[in-house]
PDB file of N, CA, C and O in Angstrom, chain B, residues numbered from 101:
ATOM      1  N   ARG B 101     -10.546   5.053 -41.183  1.00  0.00           N
ATOM      2  CA  ARG B 101     -10.276   3.698 -40.691  1.00  0.00           C
ATOM      3  C   ARG B 101     -10.941   3.484 -39.327  1.00  0.00           C
ATOM      4  O   ARG B 101     -11.526   2.432 -39.068  1.00  0.00           O
ATOM      5  N   LYS B 102     -10.845   4.473 -38.481  1.00  0.00           N
ATOM      6  CA  LYS B 102     -11.429   4.358 -37.139  1.00  0.00           C
ATOM      7  C   LYS B 102     -12.943   4.175 -37.216  1.00  0.00           C
ATOM      8  O   LYS B 102     -13.524   3.398 -36.457  1.00  0.00           O
ATOM      9  N   ARG B 103     -13.567   4.893 -38.133  1.00  0.00           N
ATOM     10  CA  ARG B 103     -15.023   4.828 -38.282  1.00  0.00           C
ATOM     11  C   ARG B 103     -15.462   3.419 -38.708  1.00  0.00           C
ATOM     12  O   ARG B 103     -16.498   2.920 -38.268  1.00  0.00           O
ATOM     13  N   ARG B 104     -14.661   2.796 -39.563  1.00  0.00           N
ATOM     14  CA  ARG B 104     -15.002   1.457 -40.046  1.00  0.00           C
ATOM     15  C   ARG B 104     -15.015   0.450 -38.890  1.00  0.00           C
ATOM     16  O   ARG B 104     -15.902  -0.399 -38.794  1.00  0.00           O
ATOM     17  N   VAL B 105     -14.013   0.568 -38.023  1.00  0.00           N
ATOM     18  CA  VAL B 105     -13.941  -0.321 -36.856  1.00  0.00           C
ATOM     19  C   VAL B 105     -15.177  -0.145 -35.979  1.00  0.00           C
ATOM     20  O   VAL B 105     -15.749  -1.117 -35.485  1.00  0.00           O
ATOM     21  N   GLN B 106     -15.577   1.109 -35.795  1.00  0.00           N
ATOM     22  CA  GLN B 106     -16.753   1.392 -34.974  1.00  0.00           C
ATOM     23  C   GLN B 106     -18.003   0.747 -35.559  1.00  0.00           C
ATOM     24  O   GLN B 106     -18.787   0.134 -34.834  1.00  0.00           O
ATOM     25  N   SER B 107     -18.190   0.885 -36.875  1.00  0.00           N
ATOM     26  CA  SER B 107     -19.384   0.336 -37.505  1.00  0.00           C
ATOM     27  C   SER B 107     -19.380  -1.192 -37.447  1.00  0.00           C
ATOM     28  O   SER B 107     -20.431  -1.818 -37.309  1.00  0.00           O
ATOM     29  N   GLN B 108     -18.183  -1.788 -37.553  1.00  0.00           N
ATOM     30  CA  GLN B 108     -18.088  -3.242 -37.434  1.00  0.00           C
ATOM     31  C   GLN B 108     -18.490  -3.689 -36.035  1.00  0.00           C
ATOM     32  O   GLN B 108     -19.213  -4.670 -35.859  1.00  0.00           O
ATOM     33  N   ARG B 109     -18.009  -2.950 -35.054  1.00  0.00           N
ATOM     34  CA  ARG B 109     -18.327  -3.255 -33.663  1.00  0.00           C
ATOM     35  C   ARG B 109     -19.832  -3.159 -33.436  1.00  0.00           C
ATOM     36  O   ARG B 109     -20.424  -3.993 -32.752  1.00  0.00           O
ATOM     37  N   LEU B 110     -20.440  -2.130 -34.022  1.00  0.00           N
ATOM     38  CA  LEU B 110     -21.880  -1.941 -33.897  1.00  0.00           C
ATOM     39  C   LEU B 110     -22.629  -3.097 -34.546  1.00  0.00           C
ATOM     40  O   LEU B 110     -23.639  -3.569 -34.023  1.00  0.00           O
ATOM     41  N   LEU B 111     -22.119  -3.550 -35.695  1.00  0.00           N
ATOM     42  CA  LEU B 111     -22.741  -4.674 -36.396  1.00  0.00           C
ATOM     43  C   LEU B 111     -22.700  -5.926 -35.528  1.00  0.00           C
ATOM     44  O   LEU B 111     -23.702  -6.630 -35.399  1.00  0.00           O
ATOM     45  N   TYR B 112     -21.539  -6.203 -34.934  1.00  0.00           N
ATOM     46  CA  TYR B 112     -21.413  -7.361 -34.063  1.00  0.00           C
ATOM     47  C   TYR B 112     -22.363  -7.256 -32.866  1.00  0.00           C
ATOM     48  O   TYR B 112     -22.966  -8.244 -32.446  1.00  0.00           O
ATOM     49  N   HIS B 113     -22.481  -6.051 -32.332  1.00  0.00           N
ATOM     50  CA  HIS B 113     -23.380  -5.828 -31.202  1.00  0.00           C
ATOM     51  C   HIS B 113     -24.817  -6.145 -31.593  1.00  0.00           C
ATOM     52  O   HIS B 113     -25.547  -6.785 -30.835  1.00  0.00           O
ATOM     53  N   CYS B 114     -25.222  -5.692 -32.790  1.00  0.00           N
ATOM     54  CA  CYS B 114     -26.584  -5.952 -33.270  1.00  0.00           C
ATOM     55  C   CYS B 114     -26.823  -7.442 -33.434  1.00  0.00           C
ATOM     56  O   CYS B 114     -27.902  -7.943 -33.117  1.00  0.00           O
ATOM     57  N   ILE B 115     -25.807  -8.154 -33.935  1.00  0.00           N
ATOM     58  CA  ILE B 115     -25.930  -9.604 -34.106  1.00  0.00           C
ATOM     59  C   ILE B 115     -26.097 -10.268 -32.742  1.00  0.00           C
ATOM     60  O   ILE B 115     -26.945 -11.144 -32.572  1.00  0.00           O
ATOM     61  N   GLU B 116     -25.287  -9.846 -31.770  1.00  0.00           N
ATOM     62  CA  GLU B 116     -25.378 -10.408 -30.424  1.00  0.00           C
ATOM     63  C   GLU B 116     -26.756 -10.176 -29.830  1.00  0.00           C
ATOM     64  O   GLU B 116     -27.354 -11.087 -29.256  1.00  0.00           O
ATOM     65  N   VAL B 117     -27.260  -8.955 -29.968  1.00  0.00           N
ATOM     66  CA  VAL B 117     -28.573  -8.612 -29.419  1.00  0.00           C
ATOM     67  C   VAL B 117     -29.663  -9.455 -30.065  1.00  0.00           C
ATOM     68  O   VAL B 117     -30.555  -9.954 -29.379  1.00  0.00           O
ATOM     69  N   SER B 118     -29.593  -9.614 -31.391  1.00  0.00           N
ATOM     70  CA  SER B 118     -30.617 -10.394 -32.085  1.00  0.00           C
ATOM     71  C   SER B 118     -30.560 -11.857 -31.661  1.00  0.00           C
ATOM     72  O   SER B 118     -31.594 -12.518 -31.556  1.00  0.00           O
ATOM     73  N   GLN B 119     -29.354 -12.363 -31.417  1.00  0.00           N
ATOM     74  CA  GLN B 119     -29.218 -13.744 -30.961  1.00  0.00           C
ATOM     75  C   GLN B 119     -29.794 -13.906 -29.559  1.00  0.00           C
ATOM     76  O   GLN B 119     -30.479 -14.887 -29.269  1.00  0.00           O
ATOM     77  N   LEU B 120     -29.510 -12.934 -28.691  1.00  0.00           N
ATOM     78  CA  LEU B 120     -30.059 -12.972 -27.340  1.00  0.00           C
ATOM     79  C   LEU B 120     -31.581 -12.927 -27.381  1.00  0.00           C
ATOM     80  O   LEU B 120     -32.256 -13.609 -26.611  1.00  0.00           O
ATOM     81  N   ARG B 121     -32.114 -12.109 -28.297  1.00  0.00           N
ATOM     82  CA  ARG B 121     -33.557 -11.988 -28.424  1.00  0.00           C
ATOM     83  C   ARG B 121     -34.160 -13.324 -28.853  1.00  0.00           C
ATOM     84  O   ARG B 121     -35.213 -13.724 -28.356  1.00  0.00           O
ATOM     85  N   ASP B 122     -33.478 -14.020 -29.792  1.00  0.00           N
ATOM     86  CA  ASP B 122     -33.953 -15.326 -30.240  1.00  0.00           C
ATOM     87  C   ASP B 122     -33.954 -16.321 -29.081  1.00  0.00           C
ATOM     88  O   ASP B 122     -34.906 -17.081 -28.902  1.00  0.00           O
ATOM     89  N   VAL B 123     -32.882 -16.307 -28.303  1.00  0.00           N
ATOM     90  CA  VAL B 123     -32.785 -17.201 -27.147  1.00  0.00           C
ATOM     91  C   VAL B 123     -33.906 -16.897 -26.157  1.00  0.00           C
ATOM     92  O   VAL B 123     -34.520 -17.808 -25.601  1.00  0.00           O
ATOM     93  N   GLY B 124     -34.165 -15.604 -25.942  1.00  0.00           N
ATOM     94  CA  GLY B 124     -35.223 -15.196 -25.026  1.00  0.00           C
ATOM     95  C   GLY B 124     -36.579 -15.691 -25.482  1.00  0.00           C
ATOM     96  O   GLY B 124     -37.379 -16.166 -24.676  1.00  0.00           O
ATOM     97  N   LEU B 125     -36.840 -15.580 -26.785  1.00  0.00           N
ATOM     98  CA  LEU B 125     -38.111 -16.047 -27.327  1.00  0.00           C
ATOM     99  C   LEU B 125     -38.229 -17.552 -27.175  1.00  0.00           C
ATOM    100  O   LEU B 125     -39.296 -18.063 -26.833  1.00  0.00           O
ATOM    101  N   PHE B 126     -37.136 -18.269 -27.428  1.00  0.00           N
ATOM    102  CA  PHE B 126     -37.135 -19.727 -27.294  1.00  0.00           C
ATOM    103  C   PHE B 126     -37.392 -20.117 -25.842  1.00  0.00           C
ATOM    104  O   PHE B 126     -38.173 -21.029 -25.570  1.00  0.00           O
ATOM    105  N   HIS B 127     -36.732 -19.421 -24.904  1.00  0.00           N
ATOM    106  CA  HIS B 127     -36.905 -19.691 -23.477  1.00  0.00           C
ATOM    107  C   HIS B 127     -38.351 -19.434 -23.065  1.00  0.00           C
ATOM    108  O   HIS B 127     -38.945 -20.219 -22.326  1.00  0.00           O
ATOM    109  N   ARG B 128     -38.910 -18.329 -23.549  1.00  0.00           N
ATOM    110  CA  ARG B 128     -40.291 -17.996 -23.234  1.00  0.00           C
ATOM    111  C   ARG B 128     -41.245 -19.071 -23.730  1.00  0.00           C
ATOM    112  O   ARG B 128     -42.176 -19.456 -23.024  1.00  0.00           O
ATOM    113  N   ALA B 129     -41.009 -19.556 -24.951  1.00  0.00           N
ATOM    114  CA  ALA B 129     -41.858 -20.597 -25.529  1.00  0.00           C
ATOM    115  C   ALA B 129     -41.774 -21.867 -24.683  1.00  0.00           C
ATOM    116  O   ALA B 129     -42.786 -22.527 -24.446  1.00  0.00           O
ATOM    117  N   ALA B 130     -40.566 -22.206 -24.227  1.00  0.00           N
ATOM    118  CA  ALA B 130     -40.374 -23.398 -23.409  1.00  0.00           C
ATOM    119  C   ALA B 130     -41.095 -23.265 -22.068  1.00  0.00           C
ATOM    120  O   ALA B 130     -41.761 -24.197 -21.616  1.00  0.00           O
ATOM    121  N   VAL B 131     -40.954 -22.099 -21.439  1.00  0.00           N
ATOM    122  CA  VAL B 131     -41.619 -21.856 -20.157  1.00  0.00           C
ATOM    123  C   VAL B 131     -43.135 -21.898 -20.314  1.00  0.00           C
ATOM    124  O   VAL B 131     -43.836 -22.501 -19.502  1.00  0.00           O
ATOM    125  N   ALA B 132     -43.634 -21.249 -21.372  1.00  0.00           N
ATOM    126  CA  ALA B 132     -45.074 -21.243 -21.624  1.00  0.00           C
ATOM    127  C   ALA B 132     -45.573 -22.662 -21.848  1.00  0.00           C
ATOM    128  O   ALA B 132     -46.666 -23.018 -21.408  1.00  0.00           O
ATOM    129  N   ASP B 133     -44.773 -23.471 -22.532  1.00  0.00           N
ATOM    130  CA  ASP B 133     -45.140 -24.859 -22.800  1.00  0.00           C
ATOM    131  C   ASP B 133     -45.228 -25.641 -21.494  1.00  0.00           C
ATOM    132  O   ASP B 133     -46.137 -26.451 -21.310  1.00  0.00           O
ATOM    133  N   GLU B 134     -44.281 -25.398 -20.586  1.00  0.00           N
ATOM    134  CA  GLU B 134     -44.300 -26.068 -19.280  1.00  0.00           C
ATOM    135  C   GLU B 134     -45.554 -25.679 -18.499  1.00  0.00           C
ATOM    136  O   GLU B 134     -46.210 -26.544 -17.919  1.00  0.00           O
ATOM    137  N   PHE B 135     -45.892 -24.396 -18.478  1.00  0.00           N
ATOM    138  CA  PHE B 135     -47.096 -23.938 -17.794  1.00  0.00           C
ATOM    139  C   PHE B 135     -48.334 -24.589 -18.397  1.00  0.00           C
ATOM    140  O   PHE B 135     -49.258 -24.971 -17.680  1.00  0.00           O
ATOM    141  N   PHE B 136     -48.342 -24.711 -19.731  1.00  0.00           N
ATOM    142  CA  PHE B 136     -49.489 -25.292 -20.423  1.00  0.00           C
ATOM    143  C   PHE B 136     -49.658 -26.751 -20.008  1.00  0.00           C
ATOM    144  O   PHE B 136     -50.782 -27.215 -19.818  1.00  0.00           O
ATOM    145  N   LYS B 137     -48.551 -27.474 -19.867  1.00  0.00           N
ATOM    146  CA  LYS B 137     -48.593 -28.881 -19.453  1.00  0.00           C
ATOM    147  C   LYS B 137     -49.131 -29.002 -18.026  1.00  0.00           C
ATOM    148  O   LYS B 137     -49.873 -29.934 -17.712  1.00  0.00           O
ATOM    149  N   LEU B 138     -48.753 -28.057 -17.167  1.00  0.00           N
ATOM    150  CA  LEU B 138     -49.190 -28.100 -15.777  1.00  0.00           C
ATOM    151  C   LEU B 138     -50.689 -27.856 -15.646  1.00  0.00           C
ATOM    152  O   LEU B 138     -51.331 -28.356 -14.723  1.00  0.00           O
ATOM    153  N   GLY B 139     -51.234 -27.087 -16.573  1.00  0.00           N
ATOM    154  CA  GLY B 139     -52.677 -26.858 -16.563  1.00  0.00           C
ATOM    155  C   GLY B 139     -53.075 -25.475 -16.083  1.00  0.00           C
ATOM    156  O   GLY B 139     -52.213 -24.655 -15.765  1.00  0.00           O
ATOM    157  N   PRO B 140     -54.385 -25.204 -16.027  1.00  0.00           N
ATOM    158  CA  PRO B 140     -54.935 -23.888 -15.684  1.00  0.00           C
ATOM    159  C   PRO B 140     -54.480 -23.364 -14.317  1.00  0.00           C
ATOM    160  O   PRO B 140     -54.368 -22.153 -14.127  1.00  0.00           O
ATOM    161  N   GLU B 141     -54.223 -24.248 -13.387  1.00  0.00           N
ATOM    162  CA  GLU B 141     -53.864 -23.788 -12.038  1.00  0.00           C
ATOM    163  C   GLU B 141     -52.520 -23.056 -12.025  1.00  0.00           C
ATOM    164  O   GLU B 141     -52.203 -22.359 -11.061  1.00  0.00           O
ATOM    165  N   SER B 142     -51.732 -23.211 -13.086  1.00  0.00           N
ATOM    166  CA  SER B 142     -50.432 -22.536 -13.147  1.00  0.00           C
ATOM    167  C   SER B 142     -50.504 -21.220 -13.917  1.00  0.00           C
ATOM    168  O   SER B 142     -49.508 -20.505 -14.022  1.00  0.00           O
ATOM    169  N   SER B 143     -51.682 -20.899 -14.456  1.00  0.00           N
ATOM    170  CA  SER B 143     -51.809 -19.705 -15.301  1.00  0.00           C
ATOM    171  C   SER B 143     -51.496 -18.418 -14.537  1.00  0.00           C
ATOM    172  O   SER B 143     -51.098 -17.426 -15.147  1.00  0.00           O
ATOM    173  N   HIS B 144     -51.670 -18.416 -13.214  1.00  0.00           N
ATOM    174  CA  HIS B 144     -51.375 -17.209 -12.445  1.00  0.00           C
ATOM    175  C   HIS B 144     -49.865 -16.950 -12.375  1.00  0.00           C
ATOM    176  O   HIS B 144     -49.434 -15.881 -11.943  1.00  0.00           O
ATOM    177  N   LEU B 145     -49.068 -17.933 -12.801  1.00  0.00           N
ATOM    178  CA  LEU B 145     -47.616 -17.774 -12.808  1.00  0.00           C
ATOM    179  C   LEU B 145     -47.107 -17.207 -14.128  1.00  0.00           C
ATOM    180  O   LEU B 145     -45.914 -16.942 -14.275  1.00  0.00           O
ATOM    181  N   SER B 146     -48.007 -17.021 -15.083  1.00  0.00           N
ATOM    182  CA  SER B 146     -47.597 -16.609 -16.431  1.00  0.00           C
ATOM    183  C   SER B 146     -46.893 -15.251 -16.451  1.00  0.00           C
ATOM    184  O   SER B 146     -46.161 -14.953 -17.395  1.00  0.00           O
ATOM    185  N   TRP B 147     -47.104 -14.426 -15.425  1.00  0.00           N
ATOM    186  CA  TRP B 147     -46.443 -13.111 -15.382  1.00  0.00           C
ATOM    187  C   TRP B 147     -44.926 -13.252 -15.269  1.00  0.00           C
ATOM    188  O   TRP B 147     -44.187 -12.323 -15.594  1.00  0.00           O
ATOM    189  N   VAL B 148     -44.466 -14.415 -14.807  1.00  0.00           N
ATOM    190  CA  VAL B 148     -43.028 -14.661 -14.670  1.00  0.00           C
ATOM    191  C   VAL B 148     -42.361 -14.665 -16.037  1.00  0.00           C
ATOM    192  O   VAL B 148     -41.215 -14.234 -16.161  1.00  0.00           O
ATOM    193  N   VAL B 149     -43.045 -15.136 -17.052  1.00  0.00           N
ATOM    194  CA  VAL B 149     -42.489 -15.276 -18.398  1.00  0.00           C
ATOM    195  C   VAL B 149     -42.107 -13.909 -18.971  1.00  0.00           C
ATOM    196  O   VAL B 149     -41.620 -13.826 -20.099  1.00  0.00           O
TER     197      VAL B 149
END
């Protein structure tokens, strides 16, 4: 029984991590889009992403 709880917890953790990763990718895309709108002069800021 204890092992089952552990595996469930691990599953939830994996779901949380994957969701965070999706949010991170979305945020990165948004930031990159903003830099693209600003133009070439902002390209030196791309390391922030």
